[in-house]
N, C-alpha and C positions, 0 to 999 in steps of 0.2 A: 396666259395673257397677263403681263405685268402692268401695273399702274403707270409705269414710266415709258412704256412702249407706244409707238405711233398707232398701232392697231387698237390699243385701248382708248386712245384719244378719239379715234374714229368711232369705235363702238359706243363710247359714252356720249359723244355728240349726238349720235342717232337716238340713243336712249333718252337724252334730255329733250330733244326735239319732239319725239313722239309722246313722251310721258306728259309734258306740260300742254300738249295739244289735246289730250283726252279730257273729256268734260266730267266724267263721273269717277268717284273713288273706286268703285268696283272695277271699272275698265283699267284704271291705273294699277291696281293691285294685280290683276291678271297679267298685265304687261310686264311689271317688275318681276313677277314669278317666272315668266318665260325668259326674260332677259337674264335672270340669275342662273337658271339652269343652262342657258346657252353659255354664259360666262364660265361656269364650272365645267361644263362638258367640253370646253375648248381644250382642256388638258387631256381628258380621256372620257369619252361618253359613258363608259362603263361605271366610272365613279359617280356620274350624275344619276345613273340608275340606282346605285347603292344608296346615295343620299335620299332619293325618293322613297325607297323601301324603308329605310330607317326612320325617316320623318313620318311616314304614314303609320308605321308601327307605334311610334311614341304618341302620335295624335290619338290613335285608337285606345292605347293603354290609359292615357290621361282622361279620355272621355268616360271610360268605364270606371275610373277612380271616383268621378263625381256622381255616378249613377248608383253606386252601391255603398252601403254603410257597414257591411260585414268586415270586421278588422282583418280576418284571415284572408279574405278574397282581395282586399285592398293591398295587403302585403304581397300577395301573389302577383298582382298586376305591376306594382312598382318594381318588384324583383325581376319580373320578366323584362321590363324596360332596362334595368341595370344590366342584366345578363346580355341582352341583345347588343347594347352599345359597347359594353366593356369587352365582349367577345370579339367584336369587329376591331376595336382598338388593339386588343391583345394580339390578334392574328396578324394584322397588317404591320403593326409597329414593333411588337415585342416577340414575335415568333422566333426569329433568329437569335435574339438576345437570350431568351430562355434556353433554347436548344444549345447554343454555344457555351452558355454558362454551365449547363448540365454536363456537356462533354468535357469541359475544362475541369470540373469538379471530379468527374470520374477518372480522369487522367492523374489527378493528384492522389487518387486511391489506387493507382496502378491498373486501372481498367482501360482498355482501348476501345473507344467508341468513335463513330463517325456520324456527323450530322447529315440530315437529308439535303439533297441538292435541289431545293425549291427556290425559284426566283420570285420574290414578292415585290410588287411595285407599291410604294407607299402613296396612298391618296393624299393630294395636297390638302393641308389643313385639317387632317382627320381628328387631331386632338381638340381642335377648336370647336368643330360642330358637334362632336360627341359630348363634350362637356356642356355645351349650350343646351343640347337636347336633354341631358341628364338633369340639369337645373330645372327644366320645365316640368318633367314628371315628378321630381322630388318636391317641388313647390306645390304642385297640385295635390300630391299625397299628403303633405303637411297642412293642406287647406289654407295656404297662404295666398293662392290665386285661383280663380276659376279656370276650368279647361276651355280651350278655344274650340267652339263648336264647328266653325267652318274649316274644312280640310284645306281649302285654298289659302286661308289666312295663316294657318299654321305652317304650311309649306313655304309661304313667303317669308315668314319669320325665320324659319330654320335655314333658308337658302339665300337670304338677303346678300347680294353679291359684294357690296362694299367691304363688309367685314367677314365674309364667309371663310376665307382661307388663312387669315392671320390675325383675326380679332379686330377690335376689342371683343371679348366674349360678352354677348348681349344677354341680359336677364329678361325673361318674358314679362315680368311685372313692370319693367321700364319701357319696353319696345311695343308690346302688343296694344296697349291703349292708344298709341299714336296712330295705329292703323284704322281706327274707327271713324276718323274724319278725314276729309280731303285736305291734303297738305297745301300750304301756301308759303311764300317767301317775301321778305322785305328786301330793300336794297342793301341795308346794313348787313343782313344775314348773308346775302350773296357776296358782298365784299369780304366778310369774315371767312367764308368758305374758300374763296379764291386765294386769300392770303394764306390760309392754313394749308391748302394744297401745294402752293408754291414753296412754303417752308418745308413741307415733307419731301418735296422733290429735291430741293437743295440738300437736305440732310442725306437722302438716299444716294442720289446720283453724283452730286458734286463733292460730297465728303466721303461717305461710306465706300462707294465703288472705287474712288480714287485711292483710298488707303488700303483697300483689299490686297493688291499685289505685294505691298511691302509686308503686310501681316502674313500672307501665305508663304512668302519666301523664308521667313524666319521660323514659323511654326511647323512648316513641312519638313525642314531639315535644320534643327537648331544647333547641332554640334559645331559647325564651322563658324558660327557667328559670335561676335564679341558680347561681353556682358552689357555694354551700352546698347547694342542693337537689340538684344533680347528684352531689356527693360523697356526700350522705346517701342518695340513691337507689341508688348503687353499693353502699354498706354494706348497705342493706336487701335488695338482690338477693342479696348474699353470704349473708345470713341466710335469705332465702326459699328459695333453691335447696338449701341444706343441710337446712332443716327439711322441705321438700317431699320430697326424695329419701330422706333418712335416716328421715323419718317413714314413708314407704312401706315401706322395708326393715324397720323395727321391727315394723310391723303384719304384714308377710309372714312374718317369723320367728315372731311370736306365733301367727298363724293355723296355720302348719305345726306349731308346738309343741303346740297344742291337739289336733292330729291324731296326735301322738306322733312327729313327724319333726323332726330338727334341721337347720337351715340355717346357713350360715356367717355370721359377723359381717361387716357390710358397711361400717360407719363406726365410727371410734374417735377421736372428738374431733379432727377434722383441723385445726380452726382454732387448736389449741393446739400445733401442730407448729412446731419451730424451724428447719426447713430444708425446701426444696422436695421433697427425696427423702423426708423423713419425712412430709410432707403426702400424698404418693402412696401411702405405706404405710398411711395412715389413711382416705383418701377412696376410696369405691367400690372396696373391697378386692378384691371378686370379679373386677372388670374389670381392675384393676391387675395382679393375679397372672396373669390370663388372657393379657393382652398380653405380659407378661414371659415366660411359658412357651411361648406359641405364635407370637409374633412376634419379640420381642427375642432369645430364645435361638436361634430358627430362623435369624435373620440372622447369628448368630455370637456374640451376647452380649458379654460383657466380654473384650477382647483384652489380655492382660497385656503383650504386646510392643509394641503400637501403640495409644496412646490415641486417635488420630484415628479408627481403626476402631471403637473402643468408642463414641466420640461420634457417629459416623455411624449406628451401629446404634440408639443412643439417640434421635437426632433422627428417624430414619425410623419408629421405633416410636411416638413421641409424635405425629408427623404422622398416622400411621394411626389412633391413638387419637382424635385430633381429628376426622378424617373419619368415624369410627364414630359420633360424637355427633351429627352432622348434615350434611346435604348442602348445604353452603355454604362459601365460602372463609373466612368469619370463623371457622368451627370449625377449619379446617385451620391457620390462623394461630394460633388459640388453642392447639392442640396443639403447634405449632412453638415457641411462646413458652415453654411448659412444658418442652419438651425443651431449649431454649437455657438456661433457668434452671437445669436440672440440670447441664448442662455447665459453666456458670459456677461453680456451687457446688462441683463436683468439682475444678475448677482452683484455686479459692480454698483448699480443704482441702489440696491438694497443695503449694501454695506458702506457705501460712500454716497449718501444722498446729496443732491446738488445744493450748492450754497449760492445765494443771490450775488454775493461779492465776487464769486469766481465763475459766474455764468458765461461771460464772454470768452474767457480762457478755456473753459470746459467745452464750449461749442467749437472753438477753433481746433483744439486738440481732437475732439470727437470727429469733426469733419475730416481731418487729416488721416486719422486711423481708419475711419470707415471707408474712405476712398481707396486707400492702399489695400485694405482687406478685400474690398470688392474686386480690385485689380488682380490680386492673387487668386481669388476664386475664379475669375474669368479665364485664367490659365488652364484650370481643370476643364472648364466649359469648352474651350477652343481646341484643346489638345486631343489628338486622335487616340492616344494611349497614355498610360501612366509614365512610361519612360520619357516621353517628350515633356509631360507636365513636370516631372521631377527635375529635369534639366533646367527648364524655364523658371521654376520656383526657386531653385538653388541660386541661380544667377540674380534673381530679383531680390532675395533676402540677404544673400551674402556678398552681393556686388562682385560675383565671380567674373574674372576677366574673360573666360571662355576662349573662343577662337580668334581669328584675325579678320574675318569678313565683317562688314558693317553696312549700314544704310545711311542715307543722307542726314547730316547733323540737324538741318532745319526742321526735320519731322518731329524732333523732341519739343519744339515750341508750339505745336498745334494744340495740344491738350490745354495748357494754360490760357492760350488765346480764346479757345472755344468756351472754356469755363467762365472766363471774364465776360465774354459776349452774352452768355446765358444769364449770368448774374445781372448784367447791365440791362438786358431786355426785360427782365422781371421788375427791376427797380423803376424803370421809366415807363412801364406798361406799353411797350412798343406796339403790340398788336392793337390795342385800343386806339393809340395815336394814328396808326396806319389806317385803320378802318373808319376813323372820324374825319378823314380828308374828304373834301368835295370830290365829285366824280371825276373831274378833269385831272386834278392832282393825283388822285389814286391811280387813274389809268396810266399817267406818265411814269409814276414811281413803279407801278406794277410791271409795265412793259420794259423799263430799264433794268429791273431786277431779273426778269426772264432772259433778257439779252445777255446779261452777265452770267447767269446760270448756264445758258446754252454754250457759252464760250469755255466752260469748264467741264464739258462732257468727257467721260473716259472713252476708251476705244470700244468698249462693249458693255452692255448691261449685264448685271449679275442677278440671279434670283435672290429674292429676299431671304435672309437667313432663317427666319421663322417659318418659311414654307415647309421645311423639313419636319416641323413639329405638329 
């Protein structure tokens, strides 16, 4: 059930009608819990059962962590939670990756092995809800939050349908306190949520889905395409993945807001960042902060006495972040490239500290280099294998002429136009201006924008890119 499908609009209309008609907070939480499991079970009811078992296990482990003081037992319970969640993630997402890698390594040593023929269906959003559950038990183990005593409340937190399958990753310390009181909405909050949902819909359907066929044509068979087509396809994918994923996040935040709940901001104009560190502070913010707090800091974080230790921790963190995104070596190298980019940037700042007189030039050059570095890395992210990635990277860096096939010239102008629009919308605070309109003007502008968006629908909806993660 996609946010952009008619059946979701029908489902959510029913949810809103029933939810706001219920008078007590307990009744509302029970209803959201049932609606969330129905939403997730619409893909496959077996995955809903798996989610229930995992969530119940983490609720039990966390409750035991608050009831005992023995350090060894507490480590045992948190380890059990880690093992349970990571085992599920490893089996469903990485089983074939590890097996295929082992077979390939054995073949390099001249041993002939064959992998098992097991067909594993990847549960939608498995990486998101396992990371969310891990943050809960780890936070309880660290005594940063109390355990949730009500099983119903924890099941609702772990299955909250707006963000369940593709984030933002919700921290319990941020979300659980919101569940203690009955939610309410103001007119301004409703307008803001409606604006955000429409913005996400435009990003996903009108932009990302319409660009997808051109990106697929080039990346699926890059050899016959010209260098111009290859570079343009890379730019288009850079736009597509941002509009697809940030569009989902916008809609998820909006849907949660219409139920009275606040989710964290997940994107903040990342392609306007002037350094790779700044990019990761703006891109998939809920994941960036998660891997910082639970991987980078656990490895030792920043070491003031030894830069090499800091860089090691940073590289290992980004390699793990790359593997989180997908079970393929291209994702691992993508994460490693981003880690290396951050190391280079830190070394540059250390040996060439910024000068106030050169600040503007430094930011412009930094933005240009960062954006192109991110585009190059997206080639690794999008390519199905290293052969495709190398062809695309060669054409991007060397302006290789390549083949003779091409794609429409006007597509090259989409990137600059959208960047300019995003910069302008931030400068004039477009969202605040839109939501400050009186109800009549807001309704007219909102309806006209929807009409324009519906006129740009593609032939068919495509699954959100991050559903595979």
